C-alpha positions in Angstrom: 57.4 -68.5 -101.8 56.5 -70.7 -104.8 57.8 -69.5 -108.2 57.0 -70.4 -111.8 59.9 -71.2 -114.1 57.8 -69.7 -116.8 57.9 -66.3 -115.1 61.6 -66.6 -114.5 62.2 -67.5 -118.1 60.1 -64.6 -119.5 62.0 -62.1 -117.3 65.3 -63.6 -118.5 64.0 -63.4 -122.1 63.1 -59.7 -121.7 66.5 -59.0 -120.1 68.4 -60.7 -122.9 66.3 -58.9 -125.6 67.1 -55.5 -124.0 70.8 -56.4 -123.8 70.7 -57.6 -127.4 69.0 -54.5 -128.8 71.3 -52.2 -126.8 74.5 -53.9 -128.1 73.2 -54.0 -131.6 72.4 -50.2 -131.4 75.9 -49.6 -130.0 77.5 -51.5 -132.8 75.5 -49.7 -135.5 76.4 -46.3 -134.0 80.1 -47.3 -134.1 79.6 -48.3 -137.8 78.1 -44.9 -138.6 81.0 -43.1 -137.0 83.5 -45.3 -138.9 81.7 -44.9 -142.3 81.4 -41.1 -141.9 85.0 -40.7 -140.7 86.3 -42.4 -143.9 83.6 -41.2 -146.3 82.3 -44.6 -147.1 78.6 -43.8 -147.1 78.2 -45.1 -150.7 80.3 -48.3 -150.0 79.1 -49.6 -146.7 75.8 -50.1 -144.7 75.9 -49.3 -141.0 73.2 -51.8 -140.2 74.1 -55.0 -138.2 72.5 -58.3 -138.9 71.0 -60.0 -135.8 73.2 -63.1 -136.3 76.3 -60.9 -136.0 75.4 -59.5 -132.6 77.7 -61.1 -130.0 75.1 -61.5 -127.3 72.7 -64.5 -127.4 68.9 -64.2 -126.9 67.1 -66.5 -124.5 66.2 -69.9 -126.0 63.7 -71.8 -124.0 64.8 -75.3 -125.0 68.5 -74.6 -124.6 67.9 -72.8 -121.3 65.7 -75.5 -119.8 68.3 -78.1 -120.7 70.9 -75.9 -119.0 68.7 -75.9 -115.9 68.5 -79.7 -116.0 72.3 -79.9 -116.3 72.7 -77.4 -113.4 70.3 -79.6 -111.4 72.5 -82.6 -112.0 75.5 -80.6 -110.9 73.7 -79.9 -107.6 72.7 -83.5 -107.3 76.4 -84.5 -107.3 77.8 -81.5 -105.4 79.5 -79.8 -108.3 77.3 -76.8 -107.5 75.4 -75.7 -104.4 72.3 -73.7 -103.9 74.0 -72.0 -100.9 77.0 -70.6 -102.8 77.7 -69.2 -106.3 80.1 -70.8 -108.7 81.9 -74.1 -108.8 81.9 -75.7 -105.4 83.6 -79.1 -105.9 86.0 -80.3 -108.5 88.4 -82.4 -106.4 89.9 -82.5 -103.0 88.0 -83.2 -99.8 84.2 -83.3 -100.2 82.5 -81.2 -97.6 78.7 -82.0 -97.2 78.3 -79.0 -94.9 78.4 -76.6 -97.9 75.1 -78.0 -99.1 72.2 -77.0 -96.8 69.3 -76.2 -99.0 69.7 -79.2 -101.2 71.8 -82.2 -100.3 73.9 -83.9 -103.1 73.8 -87.7 -103.4 75.9 -89.1 -100.6 77.2 -92.2 -102.6 77.9 -90.3 -105.9 75.6 -92.7 -107.8 72.3 -91.9 -109.4 70.3 -94.6 -111.3 68.6 -93.8 -114.6 65.7 -96.2 -115.2 63.0 -96.3 -117.8 60.3 -96.5 -115.1 59.9 -95.6 -111.5 60.9 -98.7 -109.7 61.8 -97.0 -106.4 59.2 -94.8 -104.9 60.6 -91.9 -102.8 64.1 -93.2 -103.4 66.8 -90.6 -103.9 68.9 -93.0 -106.0 66.5 -92.4 -108.9 67.7 -89.4 -110.8 64.2 -88.3 -111.9 62.9 -88.3 -108.3 66.1 -86.4 -107.2 65.4 -83.9 -110.0 61.8 -83.4 -109.0 63.1 -82.9 -105.4 65.5 -80.2 -106.7 62.7 -78.4 -108.6 60.5 -78.5 -105.5 63.3 -77.1 -103.2 64.2 -74.3 -105.7 60.7 -73.2 -106.9 58.3 -74.5 -104.3 55.8 -77.4 -103.9 52.8 -75.4 -104.9 54.0 -74.8 -108.4 55.7 -78.2 -108.9 53.3 -79.7 -111.4 53.1 -76.5 -113.5 56.9 -76.3 -113.5 57.3 -79.9 -114.5 54.9 -79.4 -117.4 56.9 -76.3 -118.5 60.1 -78.3 -118.5 58.7 -81.3 -120.2 57.0 -79.2 -122.9 60.4 -78.6 -124.6 61.5 -82.2 -124.3 60.9 -84.7 -127.1 58.4 -87.5 -127.0 54.9 -87.9 -125.6 53.4 -88.9 -122.2 53.1 -87.2 -118.8 55.6 -84.6 -117.7 57.4 -87.1 -115.5 57.5 -89.7 -118.3 59.0 -87.2 -120.7 61.6 -86.1 -118.2 62.5 -89.7 -117.5 62.8 -90.5 -121.2 65.1 -87.5 -121.6 67.4 -88.8 -118.9 67.4 -92.3 -120.4 68.0 -91.4 -124.0 69.2 -87.8 -124.4 70.9 -86.3 -121.4 74.2 -88.1 -121.6 74.5 -87.7 -125.4 74.1 -84.0 -125.0 76.5 -83.9 -122.0 79.1 -85.6 -124.2 78.6 -83.0 -126.9 78.7 -80.1 -124.5 82.0 -81.3 -123.0 83.4 -82.3 -126.4 83.5 -86.0 -125.4 85.4 -85.3 -122.2 82.5 -85.8 -119.8 82.6 -84.8 -116.1 79.6 -87.1 -115.3 80.2 -90.7 -116.5 77.3 -93.1 -117.4 77.2 -96.7 -116.4 75.5 -98.6 -119.2 74.5 -102.3 -119.3 73.5 -102.3 -122.9 70.6 -101.9 -125.4 67.9 -103.3 -123.1 68.6 -100.6 -120.5 69.0 -103.1 -117.6 70.8 -100.3 -115.8 72.1 -96.9 -116.5 73.4 -94.5 -114.0 75.6 -91.4 -113.5 78.5 -90.6 -111.2 80.6 -87.5 -110.9 84.2 -88.1 -112.0 85.7 -85.7 -109.4 84.0 -87.6 -106.6 85.1 -91.1 -107.8 87.0 -93.3 -105.4 88.2 -96.9 -105.7 85.2 -98.3 -103.7 82.5 -96.8 -106.0 82.2 -99.9 -108.2 81.8 -102.2 -105.2 79.1 -99.9 -103.8 77.4 -99.8 -107.2 77.2 -103.6 -107.2 76.3 -104.5 -103.7 73.8 -101.7 -103.1 72.4 -100.4 -106.3 72.5 -103.4 -108.7 71.1 -105.8 -106.1 68.3 -103.3 -105.3 67.5 -103.0 -109.0 67.4 -106.8 -109.5 65.0 -107.1 -106.6 62.8 -104.3 -108.1 62.7 -106.1 -111.5 61.7 -109.4 -109.8 59.0 -107.7 -107.7 57.6 -106.1 -110.8 57.6 -109.4 -112.7 55.7 -111.1 -109.8 53.2 -108.3 -109.7 52.5 -108.5 -113.5 52.2 -112.3 -113.3 49.6 -112.0 -110.6 47.7 -109.3 -112.5 47.8 -111.4 -115.6 46.2 -114.3 -113.7 43.5 -112.1 -112.3 42.2 -110.7 -115.6 40.4 -112.1 -118.6 41.0 -109.1 -120.7 43.1 -110.1 -123.7 44.6 -106.6 -124.1 45.7 -106.5 -120.5 47.2 -110.0 -120.8 49.2 -109.0 -123.9 50.4 -105.8 -122.2 51.5 -107.7 -119.1 53.3 -110.4 -121.2 55.2 -107.7 -123.1 56.3 -106.0 -119.9 57.3 -109.3 -118.3 59.3 -110.2 -121.4 61.1 -106.8 -121.4 61.8 -107.1 -117.7 63.4 -110.5 -118.2 65.6 -109.1 -120.8 66.6 -106.3 -118.5 67.4 -108.9 -115.7 69.5 -111.0 -118.0 71.5 -107.9 -119.2 71.8 -106.7 -115.6 73.2 -110.0 -114.4 75.9 -109.9 -117.2 76.7 -106.3 -116.2 76.9 -107.3 -112.6 79.6 -109.8 -113.4 81.6 -107.2 -115.2 81.3 -104.7 -112.4 82.1 -107.4 -109.8 85.3 -108.3 -111.6 86.4 -104.6 -111.8 85.3 -103.8 -108.3 87.7 -106.4 -106.8 90.6 -104.5 -108.5 89.8 -101.3 -106.6 90.9 -99.2 -109.6 92.4 -95.8 -108.8 92.0 -92.9 -111.3 94.5 -90.0 -111.7 92.6 -87.0 -113.0 95.9 -85.5 -114.3 95.9 -88.2 -116.9 92.7 -86.8 -118.5 89.3 -88.2 -119.3 90.3 -90.4 -122.3 92.9 -92.4 -120.3 90.8 -92.7 -117.2 87.6 -93.7 -119.1 89.5 -96.6 -120.5 91.3 -97.4 -117.3 88.1 -97.8 -115.3 86.9 -100.5 -117.7 90.1 -102.5 -117.9 91.6 -105.2 -115.7 94.9 -103.7 -114.6 96.5 -107.2 -114.4 95.4 -108.8 -117.7 94.5 -105.7 -119.8 91.1 -107.3 -120.6 88.4 -104.6 -121.2 84.9 -104.9 -119.6 82.5 -102.4 -121.2 80.6 -100.8 -118.3 80.4 -97.2 -119.5 78.4 -95.6 -122.4 80.4 -95.4 -125.6 81.4 -91.9 -126.8 84.8 -91.2 -125.4 87.6 -92.1 -127.8 90.1 -94.9 -127.1 93.5 -93.7 -125.8 96.4 -93.9 -128.2 98.6 -96.9 -127.8 102.0 -96.2 -126.3 104.8 -96.8 -128.7 
């Protein structure tokens, strides 16, 4: 049965308001007893300010972003729609624990500024849309995407706003939530967004970088080249000056992405050959640096988004 996120949120909002008011009333009643017991009626006020109540009210923007974060967790297998609580944070990964919604099998999801792969589960936005469809139903999909996108910054269609959020905001907020000790790590080729993508730290293995390069980066290069060819042919087929300018701008941007992607590909290729092993007991700071550093020469290849501090040098 299809469900509206709007209805779910309003029910949650009502529940948190009831809980909030009850707790506030309880705290005020305790204050009254205390004040009367010690004869402090002229000294103290029993009323409790809303900001001092220890239960939070529903907040649509915060709660929608929590839903997005939970969805990402399901995409990587940290959570499952079939079981409550944390499902995977290390050990042997068991795909059979995920029946309603399958996590990504390769532990790599690309974040691109446009939909270059139709119906491809390696695109995080398409995977997110699939998640919303599975959880809330196909019939309410568009209304639910609109409701989600309404609290996200920027303009455009719901899908465009959700995509922009993943490209520009999700990882920054993830870093803040986890106090710069992220559990999802973001590949990042640079300012032209040639490629960005997430993987789940607890599912990392030494072959991940090689898989990223041979499967995902090659596929993305092909997608950029195909888009450039399409825009070149469209440019030749039109006499509209505005369209020509728009095509030229997109072609220029795509060429910048391709150049950046090729440079990134070289870095990943170098590190992939090293088959770097991570030890989660060493912590995020050490491993974030380790994954980007040649274990033989110590040279660093920046392939992850900045935001995690450098490890302290050993004395």
